[in-house]
Every structure is written in structure tokens, then in C-alpha cells.
N, C-alpha and C positions, 0 to 999 in steps of 0.2 A: 396565514402569515408566512412570508418568505423565511427560509431556514436561517440566513444570516441575521435575522431580527430576533432570533430566540436567544434567551439567556444561556441555555445549556450549550447550544452550538458555539457561541462567542466564548463562553468560559473555557471549553475545551480547545478551541482553535487558538486562543491567546497564549496557551501554555507552550505552543510549539511554533507559532507563526507570528510575523509582524503584522501590524495593523495594514501596512501597505500591501502585503501578499494576500491577506484576507479580502481586502478590497478589490484587488485585481481578480482574484478567483470568482468573486460574485458580481463582477462587473459594476461596481458602485464606487463612489468617491471615498477617499480616506476620511473625509469629514463626516460621512454617514456612519462609518464604523466608530469613529471617535465619540460621536454623539450617542450611539448606543452603549458604548462603554460607560459614559457618564450616566445614562439612563438606568443601567443595571448595576451601577456602583462597582464597576470592574476596574476602575483605575487604581494604580498603586501610587502611594505617597512617593514623591520625588525623592530619589536617593542620590545624594551628591557624592561625587567621586572624590575619595580621599587622595592625599598626596601620595601615600604608598601605592594605591591602586593605579594612579597615573604613571608613576615611575615604573611599575611592572609592565603596564601597557607599552610605553615607550621603549622599554628594554627588550621585550619579548615578541611583540606583535608581528614583526617583520622576520624573525629568525626561529622562533620557538613553536613547534606544533603543539605544545602543551600549554599554551598561553590561556586557553579556556579553563583549564584545570587550576591554574594559578589564581585566577580571579573568581574565587568561590563566592557565590551570592549574586553573581551577574549572569544574565542570560547570554547565549551566543549572540543573538541579535543585538543587544544592548552594547556588547563589547565591540562588534563590528561597526555599529553606529557611531560610537565614541571615537574609534580609530579613524573613521572616515571624516569626522568633524576635525580631528586633529591632523588630517592629511597624512596619516601614516600608510605606508603601502602594504598591500595585502600580503599575507604570508606566501613565500615562494615554495610551491609544493612539488612542481614538476620533477625536479631532481631527486627528491626524497621518496616520492611514492611511485610504485609500480603498477602496471595494469596492462593487459592484452589489448592493445589498440585496435586489433583486427577482430575483436569479439563479436560484433554485430555484422561482419562482412558477408557471411554465408550462413543461412539458416541450418540449425541443428537443434536437438532436444534441449540442450542447455540454454543457449541464447533465446530460444522461443520462450522458455519458462521465465527467465529473467526479465525478458521484454514485457511478458504479461504482468509482472509485478510493477514494472515501471509504468505501464498504462494504467494500473489501478492505484497503487499507493506510493509511486514515485514522483519525483519532480525534477524538472529541468530549468536551469536559471534562464532568465530573459536574454542575458548576453552570451548564453551558450558556453560559459567557461566551466560550469560544474553541473553535476546532477547528484541525485541521491535519495535517501529515504529517511523519514522520522516516523517511527511506529512504537507502540507500546513495548516496554522493555521485556515483557513476558515472551515476546516473539523475537528476542534477540538472535536466536538460533538460526533464523532464516537469513539474517544479514551475514552471519558467518558463512552460511552456504553460498550466498551470492559472491562474497568476497573470494571464496575458494575457486569457484568455477571462472570467475573473471581474472583469475591470477593476480589478485589485488592485495596490497598490504596497507590500504588506507585504513585509518583508525576508526573504530566504532566508539562513539561517545555515549555515555550514560548520564543523562541529566534529569533528575526527578524521576517521573514514571516513564520516561521516554528514551528510546535508543536512536542514535543518528548515525548514518553512514553517508559522508559526503565525499564524492569522487570528483576530484579536481582534474578533469581531462576534457579539453576542448574538442577533440576528435570524437570521443564517445558521445558527448552531449550533442554535438551536431549531427551525428549519425542518428541518434534517437529521434531528433527533431525530423529528419528526413524520412524516417520510417513512420512518422505519424504521432509520436509522443512529443507534442509541442508544449512549450511553457504555457502556463495558465489553461491547462487541458480540461479541467474539471467540468466545464460547461460546453466544451466544443469537440471532445474527443470522437473521432470517427474510427470505425473498424478498420484496422490495418490490413494491408495486402500481405498476407503470410501464407507460406506454402501449406497446402492441405495436409501434407505429410506430417508436419509438426504442429497442427492446429490444436491437438489435445494438450500438448505441453504449454502452448501459449494460454489456453483457456484455464488450465490448472493454475498457472501463475497469477492470472487475473482474478480467479476464484479465491486464491489464498489472500489476495489483497483486499478485494471488494465483494467477497461473497460470504455467506454464512450457512451453517447447517444446524438445523433444529429438529426437535422430536416432540410430538404430542403423545400422551398416554394412549395405549400402553407402549407403543413403539412405532409410531408413524413418523416417517422422515420428511422433512421439508427443506428444500434448497432455495436460497434467495440470492439474487445477483442484482447489483445497483450500478448505475452508470448514465451515460447520456442516452437519449431516446434513439438516436441513430445507431449508436453502438449496440444497444441491446436488441434492436429490431433485426440488425444483420446477424448477430450472434444467434438469435432464436431461430432465424431461417436456416442457418448453417446446421444447427442442432436437429432441426426438423428434417433436413434432407439426409443427414448422416445417421441419425439415430431413431428417426421417426417419432420424436418427442412432440407431444401435443403443444400447439401454440396457445399461449395465455395472454390475457390483456396486460400491457405494459402500463403500470400505474404511476402517476406522478405523485411524489411526496416532497412538498416544498419545491426546491429547484433541482431535484434529482428524480430519476425514474427507476422502477423496480419491477422485476417479474419473478415468479416462483415456479418450482416444480415439486410435485408431491409423489409419494408412494414409488411405484414401478419406474416412473419417469426420473424421479430423483436418484433412484439406485442405478438406473442406466447412465445417467450423466456421471455419477461418481465412478462407476466402473470404467467408463470411457476415459475420463481425465487422468485416472491413476494408472492406466495401462502403460507398461514400460516406463514408469516414472523415474527409474534410476536414482531413487533416493532424493529427488528434487521435489519437495513438498513441505508444507507447514504441518509439523508433526501432530499438533493438537487437533487439527481438523481431520486429518487422515485417521487418527485414533478414534475419534467420534464415529466415523463411518464404519471402521472395523468393528467397533463395539455394537453398533446397530445390526450389522450382518450377523455377528456371532449370536446376539440375543434372538434374532429372527430365526436363525437355523435351529436354535435350541427349542424355540416355541413350535416350529414345524415338526421336529422329531417328537416332541411330546404329543402333539396332535395325532400324528401318524400312529404312535403307540396306543393312544387311547382308542382310536378307530379299530386297530386290530384286536383289542381286547374285546370291544363290543361285538365284533364279528365272531370271535371265538366263543363268548359266552352268552350270546344272544341277548 
């Protein structure tokens, strides 16, 4: 069964995306997604707009960046959709929000890391007017880091379980597309042409967005990366050339592809991506890796001590 046809996938995606966006990312019609919503009873009862809500929308949509906070109980997509139907102009943000427009002009550790995040968990609008992220709010810290390195004062919105960072900047959005982070990239992303000098920073950003780190008892480490087949094939070749990591089968899971590293290869991968990271990483993943290394070092010391005792006392 294709991923978009599963209840779990649709339930999670509908919390943060419109039906149109889900359909575009999976290369199907909006009618297909609507039919699946009905099938799994994921449709919400129609909630009519009150006179008070309409007044708030008319008075604030074009001038107030807090309009989404004022309309509690409405999703960002429903507010924008209603405003579009009422022919209200989108909030003018360029004069209010700041950003380093030259951020992606020349590769460096900071923009390589952020670009990795955009290629994994970021999005670029089809009209190239804005870009950004929507991730679980437990990882809000990384949005703060991204804002800081991009010298941005764009607002981070918390709605339900998710955190949103929307960057309204046509130049940055266009530049991301030029570098290979295209709109609707989830099924078509190719490995970008990025300087080898900054490759580990890019891969760390991508891993923070679309990678995972797991452990089997007692302390066996496993690294997993997901993405398009072309992206993962190129990435695996680069890691083989630079770190001599073993090549593994890239497996298809629904409409995405996956490959994994275990044991020494997984540790070599982590050691490489975190080298000279300059504090640019997702804290919870980095801490899991550090905990693994600490536990492994403790186990090795205990084993070494036991071997010395056996040699001493025969």
C-alpha cells in the first residue's frame, strides 16, 4: 500500500498540511486525498465563521502579524483559505521582517547545515515567495538556531504539537530552488552540488531532519536515513569514498527509500558529521550519540579491568 493511502500518514499530515499540498507531494489529485479522508473518517464537521471571526480577519489579515493568534481554533491554512475567498491581500511582511539575503550566496558551515535541513524537513512555496519549516514543537530549539544564523527575526509559531517557521523572502526561496531544494521535492530531490569542504555540515543538517539514531540491547547503534533513491545512492557513494563505509541495500518503504548503518560504520558516520559542528546540531540526537559513546567506553574499561585481573590471578 502506498504511504499516502495509510490512515497514520494522513492523520499526521493533515495536522500540518492542506489537502492540496499532500496531493502535490504524493503526485495524486486532491480528489484522491479527499476520498481517503472520507474513507478513514478524518473529515471535520464544517465550522462556520462567526461574525466576530470575520471582523477580526478583515481588520487584521493585511496588517497584523498576530492574526493567526487572534483566531484561536482556526488552522493557518483555513485562515489563509478564507482570506483568499474574501480577496484579502496577504500580510505584507518584507518591511517588518529581517533576513540575511546573501545567506546562501557562498558555502560555509552554517549555510551548508541549514541547507541540509531545508532538503530534509523544509519546504519552498510553488510561487517562490516563502519557505520554512513545520516540525514537532519538541525540536523548536533548532528553529531558534536557524533563525539566529540566518539573522532572521521571523516569528516561530506554536500550534498544537507543531512549531512553524515561515520565511517570507523571495530571494532566499529562489536561491534554495536554484541549489536544488525545489517545491514538491519529497519525491524528486536529487543530491545537490555542494562543496566537499562543507559536506559533513550539509549531511548533519539532512540527518537532523530526515535521519534517526537507535540502539539495540545492550548498546548496538543503528543509523537510518530516508529520502529519494537518487539522493541516497549519491550520499552512500560519497560516504563510501570518504569514510570507507560499507554500501548497503537501499530499501523502498511505501514511496520513500531507506538505508542504514550499524556498529562501527554508524559511529564513524556520527563522528564525521559532528566534527567541527560549531554548535549547529539537533541537541537530542547529538546527546543520544554521546550517551552511546560514554556507555561503550565504560564497558570497554570494565572488560579491560576484568582481563587484567584474570591475568594477575590466573
